[in-house]
Each structure stands twice: as C-alpha cells, then as structure tokens.
N, CA, C and O atoms as a MOPAC input file, in Angstrom:
PM7 MOZYME 1SCF
protein

 N    119.81500 1    94.12100 1   114.97100 1
 C    120.32400 1    93.24400 1   116.00400 1
 C    121.51000 1    93.90400 1   116.71200 1
 O    122.29300 1    94.62800 1   116.09500 1
 N    121.62500 1    93.64800 1   117.98400 1
 C    122.75800 1    94.15400 1   118.73800 1
 C    123.95900 1    93.22100 1   118.55200 1
 O    123.82800 1    92.12400 1   118.01000 1
 N    125.12400 1    93.67100 1   119.00700 1
 C    126.32900 1    92.84700 1   118.87600 1
 C    126.19300 1    91.54200 1   119.63700 1
 O    126.61300 1    90.48700 1   119.16400 1
 N    125.60900 1    91.62200 1   120.80700 1
 C    125.44600 1    90.41300 1   121.61700 1
 C    124.50900 1    89.42700 1   120.94200 1
 O    124.76100 1    88.22200 1   120.95300 1
 N    123.43500 1    89.92500 1   120.35700 1
 C    122.49800 1    89.05200 1   119.64700 1
 C    123.17200 1    88.41700 1   118.43800 1
 O    122.96100 1    87.23800 1   118.15300 1
 N    123.98200 1    89.19800 1   117.73000 1
 C    124.69200 1    88.65300 1   116.57300 1
 C    125.66400 1    87.56000 1   116.98800 1
 O    125.76700 1    86.53100 1   116.32100 1
 N    126.37600 1    87.77900 1   118.08400 1
 C    127.33000 1    86.76500 1   118.54800 1
 C    126.61600 1    85.48800 1   118.99900 1
 O    127.06700 1    84.38200 1   118.70300 1
 N    125.51200 1    85.64600 1   119.70800 1
 C    124.75000 1    84.46800 1   120.13800 1
 C    124.18700 1    83.74100 1   118.91700 1
 O    124.21400 1    82.51200 1   118.87000 1
 N    123.68700 1    84.46700 1   117.94800 1
 C    123.13500 1    83.84700 1   116.74100 1
 C    124.22100 1    83.12700 1   115.95300 1
 O    123.98200 1    82.03400 1   115.43900 1
 N    125.40400 1    83.71300 1   115.84600 1
 C    126.51300 1    83.05400 1   115.16000 1
 C    126.90200 1    81.77700 1   115.88900 1
 O    127.15200 1    80.75200 1   115.25400 1
 N    126.95600 1    81.83000 1   117.22900 1
 C    127.26300 1    80.63800 1   118.00900 1
 C    126.21900 1    79.55400 1   117.77500 1
 O    126.56000 1    78.38600 1   117.58600 1
 N    124.94400 1    79.94200 1   117.78900 1
 C    123.88000 1    78.95400 1   117.58100 1
 C    123.93600 1    78.35900 1   116.17700 1
 O    123.70100 1    77.16400 1   116.00400 1
 N    124.24200 1    79.17700 1   115.18000 1
 C    124.33600 1    78.66700 1   113.80500 1
 C    125.49000 1    77.68600 1   113.66600 1
 O    125.36700 1    76.67400 1   112.97600 1
 N    126.61000 1    77.97900 1   114.31700 1
 C    127.75100 1    77.07500 1   114.24900 1
 C    127.49500 1    75.78800 1   115.02900 1
 O    127.95500 1    74.71900 1   114.63000 1
 N    126.77900 1    75.88300 1   116.11400 1
 C    126.48700 1    74.71800 1   116.94100 1
 C    125.41000 1    73.83700 1   116.30500 1
 O    125.53300 1    72.61200 1   116.31000 1
 N    124.37400 1    74.43900 1   115.76800 1
 C    123.23000 1    73.71800 1   115.20100 1
 C    123.36200 1    73.68400 1   113.67600 1
 O    122.62300 1    74.37100 1   112.97100 1
 N    124.28700 1    72.89600 1   113.18100 1
 C    124.56700 1    72.87500 1   111.74600 1
 C    123.39700 1    72.32800 1   110.92600 1
 O    123.07100 1    72.87400 1   109.87200 1
 N    122.78300 1    71.28400 1   111.39100 1
 C    121.72800 1    70.65900 1   110.61000 1
 C    120.36400 1    71.08600 1   111.13100 1
 O    120.27500 1    71.94600 1   112.00700 1
 N    119.32500 1    70.50200 1   110.60900 1
 C    117.96200 1    70.90900 1   110.95300 1
 C    117.43800 1    70.19500 1   112.20100 1
 O    116.22600 1    70.07900 1   112.38300 1
 N    118.33100 1    69.72400 1   113.05000 1
 C    117.89700 1    69.02100 1   114.25600 1
 C    117.77800 1    69.98000 1   115.42700 1
 O    118.19600 1    71.13500 1   115.35100 1
 N    117.20200 1    69.47900 1   116.50900 1
 C    117.08600 1    70.24400 1   117.74300 1
 C    118.28200 1    69.92000 1   118.63000 1
 O    118.65100 1    68.75600 1   118.78800 1
 N    118.88000 1    70.95000 1   119.20200 1
 C    120.05300 1    70.77400 1   120.04900 1
 C    119.77000 1    71.27900 1   121.45400 1
 O    119.01700 1    72.23400 1   121.64300 1
 N    120.38000 1    70.63100 1   122.43100 1
 C    120.32100 1    71.07300 1   123.81600 1
 C    121.55800 1    71.91100 1   124.09200 1
 O    122.68500 1    71.43700 1   123.95700 1
 N    121.34100 1    73.14600 1   124.47600 1
 C    122.44100 1    74.06100 1   124.75400 1
 C    122.16900 1    74.71700 1   126.10000 1
 O    121.07200 1    75.21600 1   126.35200 1
 N    123.17000 1    74.70800 1   126.95100 1
 C    123.00700 1    75.34000 1   128.26200 1
 C    123.39800 1    76.81200 1   128.18500 1
 O    124.22900 1    77.18000 1   127.35600 1
 N    122.82000 1    77.65500 1   129.02500 1
 C    123.22500 1    79.06400 1   129.06200 1
 C    124.69700 1    79.22100 1   129.43900 1
 O    125.36000 1    80.15500 1   128.98600 1
 N    125.20900 1    78.30700 1   130.27000 1
 C    126.61300 1    78.37100 1   130.64400 1
 C    127.52100 1    78.11200 1   129.44600 1
 O    128.59100 1    78.70900 1   129.33200 1
 N    127.09500 1    77.23200 1   128.56400 1
 C    127.86100 1    76.95200 1   127.35000 1
 C    127.93800 1    78.19600 1   126.46000 1
 O    128.97900 1    78.47200 1   125.86300 1
 N    126.85700 1    78.93000 1   126.37500 1
 C    126.83900 1    80.16000 1   125.58400 1
 C    127.73700 1    81.20800 1   126.22400 1
 O    128.48700 1    81.88700 1   125.52400 1
 N    127.67100 1    81.34800 1   127.55100 1
 C    128.51700 1    82.34900 1   128.22300 1
 C    129.98500 1    82.00500 1   128.09500 1
 O    130.81000 1    82.90500 1   127.94100 1
 N    130.33700 1    80.72700 1   128.15500 1
 C    131.73300 1    80.33000 1   127.99100 1
 C    132.22200 1    80.60300 1   126.57700 1
 O    133.36100 1    81.02800 1   126.38700 1
 N    131.37700 1    80.36300 1   125.58800 1
 C    131.77700 1    80.57900 1   124.20600 1
 C    131.96900 1    82.06400 1   123.90200 1
 O    132.82300 1    82.42700 1   123.09200 1
 N    131.18300 1    82.91900 1   124.54400 1
 C    131.24300 1    84.35000 1   124.26000 1
 C    132.01300 1    85.12900 1   125.31700 1
 O    132.03800 1    86.35900 1   125.27100 1
 N    132.63800 1    84.44700 1   126.26600 1
 C    133.30100 1    85.13700 1   127.37200 1
 C    134.52700 1    85.93100 1   126.92900 1
 O    134.95700 1    86.83300 1   127.64800 1
 N    135.09400 1    85.62700 1   125.77800 1
 C    136.26000 1    86.36900 1   125.29100 1
 C    135.89200 1    87.78900 1   124.87500 1
 O    136.71900 1    88.69700 1   124.95800 1
 N    134.65400 1    87.98200 1   124.43000 1
 C    134.24200 1    89.28800 1   123.93900 1
 C    133.31000 1    90.01900 1   124.89400 1
 O    133.44500 1    91.22700 1   125.09200 1
 N    132.36900 1    89.29900 1   125.48500 1
 C    131.38600 1    89.90000 1   126.37700 1
 C    131.17700 1    88.99300 1   127.58000 1
 O    131.36200 1    87.77800 1   127.50400 1
 N    130.79400 1    89.59600 1   128.66900 1
 C    130.37200 1    88.83300 1   129.84100 1
 C    128.85500 1    88.95100 1   129.90300 1
 O    128.30800 1    90.03400 1   130.11400 1
 N    128.19800 1    87.83100 1   129.71900 1
 C    126.73900 1    87.80000 1   129.68700 1
 C    126.20600 1    87.08700 1   130.92000 1
 O    126.73800 1    86.06000 1   131.34200 1
 N    125.16300 1    87.63900 1   131.48200 1
 C    124.48000 1    86.96700 1   132.58400 1
 C    123.40900 1    86.04600 1   131.99900 1
 O    123.06000 1    86.13500 1   130.82200 1
 N    122.91500 1    85.18500 1   132.83400 1
 C    121.87600 1    84.24500 1   132.40200 1
 C    120.61500 1    85.00200 1   131.98500 1
 O    119.93700 1    84.60700 1   131.03600 1
 N    120.30200 1    86.08800 1   132.69300 1
 C    119.11700 1    86.88800 1   132.35000 1
 C    119.28000 1    87.52700 1   130.96900 1
 O    118.32400 1    87.58500 1   130.19500 1
 N    120.48500 1    88.00300 1   130.66100 1
 C    120.72200 1    88.59400 1   129.34100 1
 C    120.57700 1    87.55500 1   128.24400 1
 O    120.02900 1    87.83700 1   127.17800 1
 N    121.06800 1    86.35800 1   128.50800 1
 C    120.94200 1    85.28600 1   127.51300 1
 C    119.48200 1    84.92500 1   127.31500 1
 O    119.05200 1    84.68100 1   126.18700 1
 N    118.70700 1    84.88600 1   128.40400 1
 C    117.27000 1    84.63000 1   128.27600 1
 C    116.60000 1    85.68500 1   127.40400 1
 O    115.79800 1    85.35700 1   126.53000 1
 N    116.93200 1    86.95800 1   127.64400 1
 C    116.35100 1    88.04500 1   126.85000 1
 C    116.76800 1    87.94600 1   125.38300 1
 O    115.95400 1    88.16800 1   124.48600 1
 N    118.02900 1    87.61400 1   125.14400 1
 C    118.52000 1    87.49100 1   123.77200 1
 C    117.81900 1    86.34300 1   123.06300 1
 O    117.43800 1    86.47100 1   121.90000 1
 N    117.64600 1    85.22800 1   123.75100 1
 C    116.96800 1    84.07800 1   123.13400 1
 C    115.51700 1    84.41200 1   122.79800 1
 O    115.02200 1    84.02100 1   121.74100 1
 N    114.83800 1    85.12400 1   123.67900 1
 C    113.45300 1    85.52400 1   123.40800 1
 C    113.42300 1    86.47800 1   122.21300 1
 O    112.55200 1    86.36800 1   121.35000 1
 N    114.37000 1    87.40900 1   122.16600 1
 C    114.41100 1    88.36700 1   121.05300 1
 C    114.69700 1    87.65600 1   119.73200 1
 O    114.08900 1    87.99100 1   118.71600 1
 N    115.59900 1    86.69300 1   119.72500 1
 C    115.87500 1    85.93100 1   118.50000 1
 C    114.66000 1    85.11800 1   118.06900 1
 O    114.40700 1    84.96100 1   116.87500 1
 N    113.91500 1    84.60700 1   119.03200 1
 C    112.68300 1    83.88200 1   118.70300 1
 C    111.64100 1    84.83700 1   118.13500 1
 O    110.91200 1    84.47700 1   117.21100 1
 N    111.56000 1    86.06000 1   118.67900 1
 C    110.60500 1    87.04800 1   118.17400 1
 C    110.96900 1    87.51600 1   116.77200 1
 O    110.09300 1    87.85800 1   115.97800 1
 N    112.27600 1    87.53100 1   116.46800 1
 C    112.72900 1    87.94700 1   115.13900 1
 C    112.68300 1    86.80100 1   114.13800 1
 O    113.13800 1    86.95800 1   113.00500 1
 N    112.14200 1    85.65200 1   114.53500 1
 C    111.90700 1    84.50200 1   113.66900 1
 C    113.20700 1    83.83800 1   113.20700 1
 O    113.28800 1    83.36200 1   112.07500 1
 N    114.22000 1    83.80400 1   114.07300 1
 C    115.45700 1    83.10600 1   113.76700 1
 C    115.48100 1    81.70300 1   114.36900 1
 O    116.00000 1    80.76900 1   113.75800 1
 N    114.91400 1    81.55900 1   115.57600 1
 C    114.98100 1    80.27300 1   116.26900 1
 C    113.64700 1    79.94200 1   116.91800 1
 O    112.80300 1    80.80900 1   117.14600 1
 N    113.49100 1    78.66400 1   117.20600 1
 C    112.46200 1    78.17100 1   118.11300 1
 C    113.21300 1    77.58000 1   119.29200 1
 O    114.16800 1    76.82600 1   119.10500 1
 N    112.79700 1    77.90900 1   120.49000 1
 C    113.44700 1    77.29400 1   121.64100 1
 C    112.44500 1    77.05800 1   122.74600 1
 O    111.43100 1    77.74500 1   122.87300 1
 N    112.77500 1    76.05300 1   123.54200 1
 C    111.98200 1    75.68700 1   124.70500 1
 C    112.97000 1    75.49100 1   125.84700 1
 O    114.03900 1    74.91200 1   125.65300 1
 N    112.62400 1    75.96100 1   127.01300 1
 C    113.47500 1    75.77700 1   128.18300 1
 C    113.16800 1    74.42200 1   128.79300 1
 O    112.01500 1    74.10500 1   129.08600 1
 N    114.21100 1    73.62600 1   128.98100 1
 C    114.06000 1    72.28500 1   129.52200 1
 C    114.79100 1    72.19500 1   130.86200 1
 O    115.97400 1    72.52000 1   130.95900 1
 N    114.07700 1    71.75400 1   131.88000 1
 C    114.65900 1    71.61900 1   133.22200 1
 C    115.28400 1    70.23100 1   133.37200 1
 O    114.75900 1    69.24100 1   132.86400 1
 N    116.41800 1    70.17900 1   134.08300 1
 C    117.03200 1    68.90000 1   134.41800 1
 C    117.70000 1    69.02100 1   135.78200 1
 O    117.64100 1    70.07200 1   136.41900 1
 N    118.33000 1    67.95100 1   136.22100 1
 C    119.00400 1    67.98100 1   137.51800 1
 C    120.21700 1    68.89600 1   137.49800 1
 O    120.58900 1    69.44800 1   138.53400 1
 N    120.83900 1    69.06600 1   136.34000 1
 C    122.04300 1    69.88400 1   136.20200 1
 C    121.73800 1    71.34700 1   135.92700 1
 O    122.66300 1    72.12700 1   135.70000 1
 N    120.50500 1    71.73600 1   135.93900 1
 C    120.11800 1    73.10800 1   135.62600 1
 C    119.10900 1    73.09300 1   134.50100 1
 O    118.37600 1    72.12100 1   134.31800 1
 N    119.07800 1    74.17500 1   133.75200 1
 C    118.16000 1    74.17100 1   132.62300 1
 C    118.92700 1    74.37200 1   131.32200 1
 O    120.00900 1    74.95600 1   131.27700 1
 N    118.30700 1    73.85600 1   130.27100 1
 C    118.88900 1    73.88700 1   128.93800 1
 C    117.88000 1    74.49000 1   127.97900 1
 O    116.67800 1    74.50500 1   128.24200 1
 N    118.38900 1    74.98300 1   126.86700 1
 C    117.53100 1    75.43100 1   125.77700 1
 C    117.48300 1    74.33200 1   124.73300 1
 O    118.52200 1    73.83400 1   124.30000 1
 N    116.28500 1    73.95400 1   124.33100 1
 C    116.11000 1    73.07200 1   123.18000 1
 C    115.94900 1    73.98600 1   121.97900 1
 O    114.88000 1    74.56000 1   121.77300 1
 N    117.00600 1    74.12700 1   121.18400 1
 C    117.04900 1    75.12700 1   120.11400 1
 C    116.89200 1    74.45100 1   118.76600 1
 O    117.54500 1    73.45100 1   118.46900 1
 N    116.01400 1    75.01700 1   117.96200 1
 C    115.82800 1    74.58900 1   116.58200 1
 C    115.88400 1    75.84200 1   115.71300 1
 O    115.14900 1    76.79900 1   115.95500 1
 N    116.75100 1    75.84000 1   114.70400 1
 C    116.87300 1    76.99800 1   113.82800 1
 C    115.73500 1    77.01800 1   112.82300 1
 O    115.40000 1    75.99800 1   112.22100 1
 N    115.14700 1    78.18900 1   112.65100 1
 C    114.15700 1    78.37300 1   111.60100 1
 C    114.89000 1    78.67900 1   110.29200 1
 O    116.12000 1    78.70300 1   110.26200 1
 N    114.15300 1    78.90800 1   109.23500 1
 C    114.77700 1    79.14400 1   107.92900 1
 C    115.68800 1    80.37300 1   107.95900 1
 O    116.78900 1    80.33900 1   107.40900 1
 N    115.23700 1    81.46100 1   108.59700 1
 C    116.07900 1    82.66200 1   108.70300 1
 C    117.34500 1    82.37200 1   109.50100 1
 O    118.40600 1    82.91400 1   109.19300 1
 N    117.24600 1    81.53700 1   110.50800 1
 C    118.40000 1    81.18400 1   111.31400 1
 C    119.39000 1    80.31100 1   110.57000 1
 O    120.59900 1    80.43000 1   110.76900 1
 N    118.88300 1    79.42700 1   109.70900 1
 C    119.76000 1    78.55300 1   108.95100 1
 C    120.57300 1    79.32900 1   107.91600 1
 O    121.69500 1    78.94200 1   107.59100 1
 N    120.01700 1    80.40900 1   107.40400 1
 C    120.73000 1    81.19800 1   106.39000 1
 C    121.40800 1    82.42500 1   106.97800 1
 O    121.88500 1    83.27700 1   106.22900 1
 N    121.46400 1    82.53800 1   108.31300 1
 C    122.01500 1    83.72700 1   108.95400 1
 C    123.48800 1    83.94400 1   108.60500 1
 O    123.87600 1    85.06100 1   108.26200 1
 N    124.31700 1    82.89600 1   108.68500 1
 C    125.74600 1    83.06100 1   108.41100 1
 C    125.99500 1    83.50000 1   106.97000 1
 O    126.80400 1    84.39600 1   106.72500 1
 N    125.30800 1    82.87900 1   106.02300 1
 C    125.52100 1    83.26200 1   104.62200 1
 C    124.99200 1    84.66900 1   104.35100 1
 O    125.58600 1    85.40900 1   103.56700 1
 N    123.88700 1    85.04600 1   104.98500 1
 C    123.36500 1    86.40800 1   104.82700 1
 C    124.32800 1    87.43600 1   105.41200 1
 O    124.51200 1    88.51000 1   104.83900 1
 N    124.94100 1    87.11400 1   106.54800 1
 C    125.90000 1    88.02600 1   107.17100 1
 C    127.14100 1    88.19500 1   106.29700 1
 O    127.65100 1    89.30500 1   106.14300 1
 N    127.62400 1    87.09100 1   105.72400 1
 C    128.78300 1    87.17500 1   104.82200 1
 C    128.44500 1    88.00500 1   103.59700 1
 O    129.25400 1    88.81700 1   103.14800 1
 N    127.25700 1    87.80200 1   103.05900 1
 C    126.84400 1    88.54400 1   101.86900 1
 C    126.73600 1    90.04200 1   102.17000 1
 O    127.13200 1    90.86800 1   101.34800 1
 N    126.20900 1    90.38900 1   103.32700 1
 C    126.07300 1    91.80500 1   103.66200 1
 C    127.43900 1    92.44100 1   103.90800 1
 O    127.64500 1    93.59900 1   103.54500 1
 N    128.38200 1    91.70900 1   104.51800 1
 C    129.73900 1    92.24500 1   104.70300 1
 C    130.42800 1    92.43500 1   103.36100 1
 O    131.11500 1    93.43700 1   103.15700 1
 N    130.25500 1    91.48800 1   102.44300 1
 C    130.85000 1    91.59700 1   101.11400 1
 C    130.25000 1    92.78700 1   100.36100 1
 O    130.97700 1    93.53100 1    99.70300 1
 N    128.95400 1    92.96800 1   100.45100 1
 C    128.29500 1    94.09100 1    99.79600 1
 C    128.78600 1    95.41500 1   100.35800 1
 O    129.02000 1    96.36000 1    99.60500 1
 N    128.94600 1    95.49200 1   101.67900 1
 C    129.45500 1    96.70300 1   102.30600 1
 C    130.88500 1    96.98700 1   101.86700 1
 O    131.23200 1    98.13500 1   101.59100 1
 N    131.71100 1    95.95500 1   101.80100 1
 C    133.09500 1    96.12200 1   101.34700 1
 C    133.16400 1    96.62100 1    99.92200 1
 O    133.96400 1    97.50200 1    99.60900 1
 N    132.33100 1    96.06600 1    99.05100 1
 C    132.30800 1    96.51500 1    97.65400 1
 C    131.82200 1    97.95600 1    97.54900 1
 O    132.30700 1    98.70900 1    96.70300 1
 N    130.88500 1    98.34500 1    98.38200 1
 C    130.39600 1    99.71800 1    98.38900 1
 C    131.50400 1   100.68800 1    98.80500 1
 O    131.64900 1   101.76300 1    98.22100 1
 N    132.27600 1   100.30400 1    99.80600 1
 C    133.38800 1   101.14200 1   100.25100 1
 C    134.44700 1   101.24600 1    99.16000 1
 O    134.94600 1   102.33600 1    98.88200 1
 N    134.79300 1   100.12000 1    98.53900 1
 C    135.78600 1   100.14300 1    97.45900 1
 C    135.31500 1   100.99100 1    96.28000 1
 O    136.09900 1   101.73600 1    95.69300 1
 N    134.05400 1   100.87700 1    95.94300 1
 C    133.52100 1   101.67000 1    94.84200 1
 C    133.56200 1   103.15500 1    95.17600 1
 O    133.87600 1   103.97700 1    94.31500 1
 N    133.25300 1   103.49700 1    96.40000 1
 C    133.30000 1   104.90200 1    96.81900 1
 C    134.72200 1   105.44400 1    96.76100 1
 O    134.94000 1   106.56700 1    96.30800 1
 N    135.68600 1   104.65600 1    97.21600 1
 C    137.08600 1   105.08100 1    97.15200 1
 C    137.53400 1   105.25600 1    95.71200 1
 O    138.22300 1   106.22300 1    95.38700 1
 N    137.14800 1   104.32800 1    94.84800 1
 C    137.50800 1   104.42400 1    93.42700 1
 C    136.92400 1   105.67600 1    92.79000 1
 O    137.62000 1   106.39400 1    92.07200 1
 N    135.64400 1   105.94100 1    93.05200 1
 C    135.01200 1   107.12500 1    92.47200 1
 C    135.61400 1   108.41700 1    93.01500 1
 O    135.74100 1   109.39400 1    92.27700 1
 N    135.98400 1   108.43600 1    94.28300 1
 C    136.63300 1   109.61300 1    94.85500 1
 C    137.99300 1   109.84000 1    94.21700 1
 O    138.36800 1   110.98000 1    93.94000 1
 N    138.73200 1   108.76300 1    93.98200 1
 C    140.04000 1   108.87600 1    93.33500 1
 C    139.89800 1   109.36900 1    91.90800 1
 O    140.64700 1   110.24700 1    91.48000 1
 N    138.94900 1   108.81800 1    91.16600 1
 C    138.73200 1   109.24200 1    89.77700 1
 C    138.31700 1   110.70600 1    89.72400 1
 O    138.79400 1   111.44500 1    88.86300 1
 N    137.44400 1   111.13900 1    90.62000 1
 C    137.02100 1   112.54100 1    90.59700 1
 C    138.18000 1   113.46500 1    90.98100 1
 O    138.27200 1   114.57400 1    90.45500 1
 N    139.06500 1   113.03700 1    91.88400 1
 C    140.23200 1   113.83700 1    92.24500 1
 C    141.17900 1   113.97200 1    91.06000 1
 O    141.66300 1   115.06700 1    90.77100 1
 N    141.44300 1   112.86700 1    90.37500 1
 C    142.32800 1   112.90600 1    89.20000 1
 C    141.69900 1   113.76200 1    88.11100 1
 O    142.40000 1   114.55000 1    87.47600 1
 N    140.41400 1   113.63200 1    87.88200 1
 C    139.72900 1   114.43500 1    86.87300 1
 C    139.81500 1   115.92200 1    87.22100 1
 O    139.99400 1   116.76000 1    86.33700 1
 N    139.68700 1   116.24600 1    88.51100 1
 C    139.82700 1   117.63900 1    88.95800 1
 C    141.23100 1   118.15600 1    88.71400 1
 O    141.39600 1   119.30200 1    88.29600 1
 N    142.24900 1   117.34000 1    88.96500 1
 C    143.63400 1   117.73600 1    88.68300 1
 C    143.85600 1   117.98800 1    87.20100 1
 O    144.52700 1   118.95000 1    86.82600 1
 N    143.29800 1   117.13200 1    86.35800 1
 C    143.43500 1   117.31000 1    84.89800 1
 C    142.75400 1   118.59000 1    84.46500 1
 O    143.32500 1   119.34700 1    83.68000 1
 N    141.55600 1   118.85700 1    84.94700 1
 C    140.84800 1   120.09700 1    84.57500 1
 C    141.60400 1   121.32300 1    85.07000 1
 O    141.66100 1   122.32800 1    84.36100 1
 N    142.17800 1   121.27000 1    86.25100 1
 C    142.94200 1   122.38200 1    86.79600 1
 C    144.18300 1   122.63600 1    85.92700 1
 O    144.54700 1   123.78700 1    85.68300 1
 N    144.82600 1   121.56300 1    85.46600 1
 C    146.01700 1   121.71200 1    84.62600 1
 C    145.64600 1   122.28700 1    83.26400 1
 O    146.41600 1   123.06600 1    82.70200 1
 N    144.49400 1   121.92600 1    82.72300 1
 C    144.07200 1   122.41500 1    81.40800 1
 C    143.71300 1   123.90400 1    81.47000 1
 O    144.13300 1   124.67800 1    80.61000 1
 N    142.94800 1   124.30100 1    82.47000 1
 C    142.44900 1   125.67100 1    82.53600 1
 C    143.32300 1   126.60700 1    83.34300 1
 O    142.89200 1   127.71700 1    83.65500 1
 N    144.50000 1   126.21600 1    83.68400 1
 C    145.38700 1   127.06400 1    84.45700 1
 C    146.17800 1   128.00800 1    83.60900 1
 O    146.97300 1   128.78800 1    84.13300 1

C-alpha cells in the first residue's frame, strides 16, 4: 500500500468504527488528510477502488443534490487494519531493538577477544 492509501484506510477505520455502512464525502476525506497530502477527487476515487480491490472495503458511489458520497462498509480485513498496522510496527521495532542488542553484544565480545589475545 502507498502512504496515501494507508492514510485513507486509517481515516476510514477511525470513521467507520462499527460494522455499519457510512456515508463519506470525498471532500471530507481531503479535509481530513489535507495536513499531510493534497488529494484530488480523482486520486481519492482511485484509492477507493484500489482499497476495494485489496479486499479492505466495499463502497458504492451515491449521488445527491450536494454532490456524491461513498457508501463505505469495512470488510473483515478493513476492520482489523488498525490492529494489524500496530502489530507490524511493534514487530518492526522489536526487530530493530534485537539487531541493536546483537550488534552491541558482538562488539563487546570482539573487544574481550582482542584484549585476551593481544
């Protein structure tokens, strides 16, 4: 997933907390993500289609007098997206810490061997 897709998916997960269908406008998504990225309506359409293809959401475009809205329903992968993202960040952090620890231990072991055989 790209950064923009991740941000849109995080926004949708936070907005659609339960298993119901929500009406979300593209303008609402652009306003929520405007601090980090400037997204056009076409980009949001492409991102929504890509998220649907990746089996995260179901959505239907609904026309109204005020413009069009997305009727968004999170699938099972979409409902667990936030917890999966947290788990992957935690796993990555532990991997980095373990690598630093092993590098430190090997450096100290090298110093001890150098002192012994010097």
